[in-house]
N, CA, C and O of each residue as an XYZ file, in Angstrom:
464
protein
N      16.686      4.743      4.060
C      16.880      5.684      5.137
C      16.302      5.092      6.417
O      15.182      4.580      6.426
N      17.069      5.165      7.485
C      16.625      4.617      8.753
C      15.788      5.653      9.489
O      16.147      6.829      9.545
N      14.669      5.206     10.054
C      13.809      6.140     10.780
C      14.412      6.443     12.145
O      15.137      5.631     12.719
N      14.096      7.633     12.648
C      14.633      7.996     13.961
C      13.878      7.231     15.032
O      12.679      6.980     14.908
N      14.578      6.873     16.057
C      13.960      6.180     17.176
C      13.886      7.146     18.339
O      14.902      7.695     18.764
N      12.701      7.351     18.847
C      12.517      8.213     20.008
C      12.195      7.322     21.192
O      11.106      6.753     21.265
N      13.136      7.197     22.125
C      12.855      6.345     23.287
C      11.645      6.859     24.066
O      11.412      8.062     24.181
N      10.902      5.920     24.583
C       9.683      6.250     25.312
C       9.957      7.179     26.493
O       9.139      8.045     26.805
N      11.098      7.002     27.147
C      11.384      7.844     28.309
C      11.612      9.303     27.932
O      11.437     10.184     28.774
N      11.996      9.577     26.697
C      12.128     10.963     26.250
C      10.769     11.585     25.949
O      10.608     12.803     26.034
N       9.806     10.766     25.604
C       8.480     11.272     25.265
C       7.647     11.530     26.514
O       7.008     12.576     26.629
N       7.648     10.580     27.451
C       6.779     10.721     28.627
C       7.547     10.746     29.944
O       6.938     10.840     31.010
N       8.857     10.662     29.885
C       9.666     10.678     31.098
C       9.962      9.276     31.581
O       9.175      8.357     31.358
N      11.102      9.108     32.248
C      11.517      7.762     32.657
C      10.580      7.099     33.665
O      10.377      5.886     33.616
N      10.009      7.884     34.575
C       9.115      7.288     35.575
C       7.848      6.737     34.918
O       7.439      5.609     35.191
N       7.234      7.544     34.051
C       6.019      7.075     33.340
C       6.352      5.932     32.393
O       5.579      4.982     32.267
N       7.503      6.019     31.725
C       7.899      4.938     30.822
C       8.010      3.627     31.597
O       7.578      2.580     31.114
N       8.588      3.683     32.791
C       8.671      2.488     33.632
C       7.304      1.962     34.013
O       7.086      0.751     34.053
N       6.376      2.875     34.293
C       5.007      2.464     34.635
C       4.323      1.808     33.437
O       3.639      0.795     33.584
N       4.510      2.390     32.255
C       3.902      1.836     31.043
C       4.457      0.449     30.763
O       3.697     -0.485     30.508
N       5.778      0.308     30.809
C       6.408     -0.997     30.563
C       5.928     -2.008     31.602
O       5.587     -3.138     31.255
N       5.898     -1.610     32.866
C       5.436     -2.518     33.919
C       4.009     -2.984     33.695
O       3.703     -4.163     33.871
N       3.128     -2.059     33.304
C       1.735     -2.415     33.043
C       1.620     -3.369     31.859
O       0.839     -4.320     31.897
N       2.391     -3.117     30.814
C       2.363     -4.002     29.644
C       2.883     -5.393     29.997
O       2.337     -6.395     29.536
N       3.928     -5.457     30.807
C       4.472     -6.750     31.239
C       3.420     -7.506     32.056
O       3.196     -8.696     31.835
N       2.773     -6.808     33.002
C       1.735     -7.473     33.809
C       0.585     -7.979     32.940
O       0.045     -9.059     33.181
N       0.214     -7.191     31.926
C      -0.855     -7.623     31.015
C      -0.475     -8.910     30.292
O      -1.294     -9.822     30.178
N       0.762     -8.990     29.803
C       1.201    -10.202     29.100
C       1.272    -11.398     30.037
O       0.903    -12.510     29.658
N       1.737    -11.178     31.244
C       1.817    -12.276     32.215
C       0.421    -12.807     32.499
O       0.205    -14.018     32.541
N      -0.527    -11.890     32.693
C      -1.894    -12.279     33.039
C      -2.649    -12.869     31.855
O      -3.249    -13.938     31.964
N      -2.616    -12.165     30.717
C      -3.450    -12.593     29.590
C      -2.844    -13.734     28.782
O      -3.577    -14.575     28.262
N      -1.518    -13.776     28.669
C      -0.886    -14.811     27.849
C      -0.162    -15.871     28.673
O       0.426    -16.804     28.126
N      -0.214    -15.715     30.002
C       0.411    -16.673     30.920
C       1.902    -16.884     30.625
O       2.416    -18.000     30.687
N       2.571    -15.782     30.304
C       4.001    -15.852     30.019
C       4.798    -15.663     31.303
O       4.370    -14.949     32.209
N       5.954    -16.305     31.374
C       6.825    -16.043     32.525
C       7.294    -14.581     32.465
O       7.422    -14.003     31.385
N       7.547    -13.999     33.638
C       7.911    -12.585     33.694
C       9.112    -12.215     32.816
O       9.050    -11.199     32.125
N      10.208    -12.999     32.811
C      11.348    -12.604     31.967
C      10.993    -12.573     30.475
O      11.480    -11.716     29.737
N      10.157    -13.496     30.043
C       9.750    -13.534     28.632
C       8.858    -12.334     28.314
O       9.047    -11.670     27.295
N       7.895    -12.058     29.178
C       7.000    -10.914     28.971
C       7.798     -9.618     28.961
O       7.552     -8.749     28.125
N       8.738     -9.477     29.867
C       9.558     -8.272     29.943
C      10.374     -8.080     28.667
O      10.461     -6.973     28.135
N      10.969     -9.168     28.183
C      11.768     -9.084     26.955
C      10.900     -8.697     25.767
O      11.288     -7.844     24.968
N       9.724     -9.317     25.641
C       8.831     -9.012     24.523
C       8.354     -7.562     24.562
O       8.296     -6.895     23.530
N       8.018     -7.086     25.739
C       7.557     -5.702     25.872
C       8.687     -4.737     25.545
O       8.486     -3.778     24.799
N       9.867     -4.978     26.091
C      10.996     -4.081     25.820
C      11.338     -4.048     24.332
O      11.593     -2.977     23.781
N      11.346     -5.193     23.688
C      11.616     -5.231     22.250
C      10.533     -4.477     21.476
O      10.837     -3.731     20.545
N       9.272     -4.673     21.863
C       8.167     -3.998     21.188
C       8.189     -2.496     21.387
O       7.940     -1.739     20.448
N       8.486     -2.053     22.609
C       8.550     -0.623     22.893
C       9.696      0.013     22.112
O       9.525      1.081     21.523
N      10.852     -0.627     22.101
C      11.995     -0.089     21.358
C      11.723     -0.031     19.858
O      12.223      0.855     19.165
N      10.935     -0.972     19.362
C      10.596     -1.000     17.933
C       9.431     -0.065     17.607
O       9.106      0.133     16.437
N       8.801      0.512     18.636
C       7.650      1.398     18.401
C       6.409      0.649     17.955
O       5.616      1.169     17.170
N       6.234     -0.567     18.447
C       5.120     -1.421     18.050
C       3.780     -0.793     18.432
O       3.486     -0.639     19.618
N       2.967     -0.430     17.442
C       1.674      0.187     17.748
C       0.721     -0.740     18.497
O      -0.147     -0.259     19.226
N       0.860     -2.058     18.337
C      -0.020     -2.978     19.059
C       0.170     -2.828     20.562
O      -0.775     -3.008     21.330
N       1.385     -2.499     20.983
C       1.655     -2.289     22.398
C       1.400     -0.848     22.826
O       0.877     -0.607     23.914
N       1.763      0.103     21.986
C       1.830      1.490     22.408
C       0.616      2.353     22.085
O       0.334      3.299     22.820
N      -0.100      2.061     21.024
C      -1.147      2.973     20.552
C      -2.229      3.199     21.598
O      -2.827      2.255     22.114
N      -2.465      4.475     21.899
C      -3.482      4.885     22.864
C      -4.005      6.254     22.502
O      -3.361      7.004     21.769
N      -5.160      6.572     23.012
C      -5.723      7.902     22.819
C      -4.766      8.945     23.391
O      -4.134      8.731     24.425
N      -4.677     10.073     22.696
C      -3.833     11.165     23.158
C      -2.433     11.153     22.589
O      -1.590     11.953     22.996
N      -2.174     10.260     21.656
C      -0.843     10.188     21.060
C      -0.840     10.810     19.673
O      -1.842     10.790     18.958
N       0.321     11.368     19.309
C       0.546     11.879     17.964
C       1.583     10.985     17.305
O       2.687     10.813     17.820
N       1.219     10.418     16.163
C       2.120      9.552     15.400
C       2.448     10.269     14.096
O       1.573     10.862     13.466
N       3.726     10.209     13.695
C       4.154     10.839     12.445
C       4.607      9.766     11.471
O       5.152      8.731     11.853
N       4.363     10.050     10.205
C       4.747      9.110      9.147
C       6.256      8.912      9.175
O       7.012      9.882      9.236
N       6.689      7.674      9.130
C       8.131      7.390      9.145
C       8.773      7.959      7.883
O       8.184      7.898      6.804
N       9.978      8.512      8.015
C      10.643      9.115      6.856
C      10.934      8.111      5.744
O      11.001      8.489      4.575
N      11.108      6.834      6.095
C      11.423      5.826      5.088
C      10.178      5.253      4.415
O      10.274      4.330      3.607
N       9.014      5.802      4.750
C       7.758      5.342      4.171
C       7.366      6.275      3.041
O       7.395      7.495      3.206
N       7.005      5.726      1.915
C       6.518      6.566      0.825
C       5.231      7.244      1.242
O       4.267      6.577      1.619
N       5.208      8.566      1.179
C       4.060      9.329      1.678
C       2.761      8.915      1.007
O       1.766      8.683      1.693
N       2.746      8.817     -0.303
C       1.528      8.416     -0.995
C       0.345      9.250     -0.580
O       0.420     10.479     -0.565
N      -0.765      8.584     -0.237
C      -1.974      9.269      0.204
C      -2.081      9.339      1.726
O      -3.066      9.848      2.261
N      -1.075      8.833      2.412
C      -1.127      8.795      3.870
C      -0.913     10.180      4.465
O      -0.045     10.922      4.006
N      -1.699     10.540      5.488
C      -1.448     11.811      6.175
C      -0.119     11.746      6.931
O       0.277     10.681      7.406
N       0.560     12.879      7.039
C       1.860     12.911      7.716
C       1.730     12.776      9.221
O       2.633     12.253      9.874
N       0.615     13.242      9.784
C       0.386     13.194     11.226
C      -0.951     12.534     11.518
O      -1.929     12.749     10.803
N      -0.986     11.736     12.562
C      -2.236     11.147     13.031
C      -2.306     11.306     14.539
O      -1.402     10.881     15.260
N      -3.378     11.916     15.010
C      -3.635     12.032     16.439
C      -4.679     10.985     16.797
O      -5.755     10.952     16.201
N      -4.371     10.134     17.761
C      -5.302      9.076     18.144
C      -6.346      9.647     19.097
O      -6.026     10.117     20.189
N      -7.590      9.595     18.660
C      -8.715     10.068     19.471
C      -9.190      8.949     20.389
O      -9.444      9.179     21.572
N      -9.313      7.731     19.847
C      -9.715      6.584     20.660
C      -9.223      5.298     20.007
O      -8.898      5.260     18.820
N      -9.179      4.245     20.825
C      -8.726      2.943     20.328
C      -9.699      1.872     20.755
O     -10.081      1.772     21.922
N     -10.092      1.072     19.781
C     -10.797     -0.171     20.029
C      -9.696     -1.232     19.956
O      -8.532     -0.869     19.785
N     -10.001     -2.481     20.073
C      -8.968     -3.503     20.044
C      -8.103     -3.421     18.789
O      -6.876     -3.407     18.881
N      -8.733     -3.368     17.624
C      -7.963     -3.347     16.375
C      -8.268     -2.138     15.495
O      -7.774     -2.058     14.371
N      -9.064     -1.208     15.982
C      -9.446     -0.017     15.219
C      -9.075      1.246     15.988
O      -9.124      1.286     17.217
N      -8.707      2.265     15.237
C      -8.399      3.560     15.831
C      -9.303      4.623     15.227
O      -9.623      4.575     14.040
N      -9.707      5.568     16.035
C     -10.307      6.786     15.524
C      -9.194      7.824     15.599
O      -8.658      8.105     16.671
N      -8.857      8.389     14.439
C      -7.739      9.325     14.363
C      -8.184     10.638     13.749
O      -9.215     10.720     13.082
N      -7.391     11.646     13.988
C      -7.611     12.967     13.403
C      -6.327     13.361     12.696
O      -5.244     13.245     13.271
N      -6.431     13.826     11.458
C      -5.230     14.246     10.737
C      -4.941     15.723     11.012
O      -5.660     16.364     11.779
N      -3.906     16.256     10.396
C      -3.486     17.644     10.632
C      -4.547     18.657     10.217
O      -4.539     19.791     10.697
N      -5.457     18.264      9.332
C      -6.531     19.154      8.880
C      -7.794     19.021      9.737
O      -8.805     19.668      9.466
N      -7.727     18.180     10.769
C      -8.862     18.016     11.663
C      -9.900     17.019     11.193
O     -10.972     16.915     11.790
N      -9.601     16.281     10.129
C     -10.541     15.269      9.636
C     -10.405     13.996     10.460
O      -9.299     13.501     10.680
N     -11.528     13.478     10.908
C     -11.539     12.232     11.678
C     -11.884     11.065     10.778
O     -12.676     11.180      9.843
N     -11.267      9.942     11.089
C     -11.569      8.719     10.356
C     -11.233      7.527     11.237
O     -10.559      7.651     12.260
N     -11.721      6.374     10.813
C     -11.373      5.126     11.488
C     -10.405      4.379     10.604
O     -10.595      4.272      9.392
N      -9.355      3.859     11.232
C      -8.342      3.104     10.502
C      -8.012      1.842     11.291
O      -8.193      1.803     12.508
N      -7.530      0.813     10.602
C      -7.063     -0.368     11.328
C      -5.788     -0.030     12.100
O      -4.972      0.768     11.638
N      -5.622     -0.621     13.247
C      -4.437     -0.397     14.065
C      -3.149     -0.683     13.294
O      -2.145      0.002     13.495
N      -3.166     -1.671     12.429
C      -1.961     -2.044     11.681
C      -1.459     -0.916     10.777
O      -0.300     -0.940     10.361
N      -2.298      0.065     10.466
C      -1.878      1.207      9.649
C      -0.746      1.977     10.333
O       0.102      2.565      9.663
N      -0.737      1.971     11.659
C       0.298      2.699     12.391
C       1.691      2.115     12.211
O       2.666      2.723     12.653
N       1.813      0.962     11.580
C       3.135      0.390     11.325
C       3.973      1.323     10.446
O       5.202      1.269     10.479
N       3.314      2.174      9.665
C       4.024      3.127      8.806
C       4.360      4.420      9.552
O       4.939      5.339      8.971
N       4.002      4.493     10.825
C       4.179      5.700     11.628
C       5.056      5.416     12.838
O       5.328      4.264     13.177
N       5.491      6.491     13.477
C       6.241      6.358     14.723
C       5.633      7.278     15.771
O       5.168      8.375     15.463
N       5.645      6.813     17.005
C       5.125      7.606     18.111
C       6.007      8.832     18.287
O       7.225      8.719     18.419
N       5.383     10.002     18.288
C       6.135     11.245     18.374
C       5.833     12.019     19.652
O       6.735     12.602     20.254
N       4.564     12.028     20.069
C       4.173     12.742     21.280
C       3.054     11.963     21.962
O       2.267     11.273     21.314
N       3.002     12.091     23.281
C       1.982     11.397     24.048
C       1.430     12.398     25.054
O       2.117     12.784     26.000
N       0.205     12.809     24.847
C      -0.378     13.873     25.664
C      -0.938     13.397     26.982
O      -0.863     14.116     27.978
N      -1.501     12.193     27.014
C      -2.068     11.648     28.244
C      -1.517     10.250     28.440
O      -1.972      9.294     27.811
N      -0.561     10.143     29.291
C       0.016      8.804     29.540
C      -0.930      8.015     30.430
O      -1.781      8.585     31.113
N      -0.772      6.707     30.414
C      -1.609      5.801     31.214
C      -1.661      6.250     32.648
O      -2.317      5.611     33.472
C-alpha cells in the first residue's frame, strides 16, 4: 500500500513552504558547499519524500505510515524538541520519550503547528 503524500504547501501554506525550502537550500549551500541548483534539487526531493532529516522540528505531528506494520510503534508522535539526531516526542497518551531521528522514517509529517 502506498502512503499518502501531503505536500508541504498544504500543511503550512505555499508562502511558508517557500520560506522553509529556501532556508534549507541556503543551509546546504553554506554547510555543504553545494552549488545552488544541486542544493535546491536535493531539498525538493527530500521535502517531497517527507525526509525527517530535513523536516523534523518541534511543533510537528507525525503519523505512522499506513504501509508500516504498527507493531509497538505509537500511531502519532508530536515533536517537543529536536537535537541533531535525537527527538523528544509525546505520543497520543501524553507520554514523553526520546527517540532517534531515524525512527521518523516510519512516519509522515501530518501537521505543523509552529513553522520556522
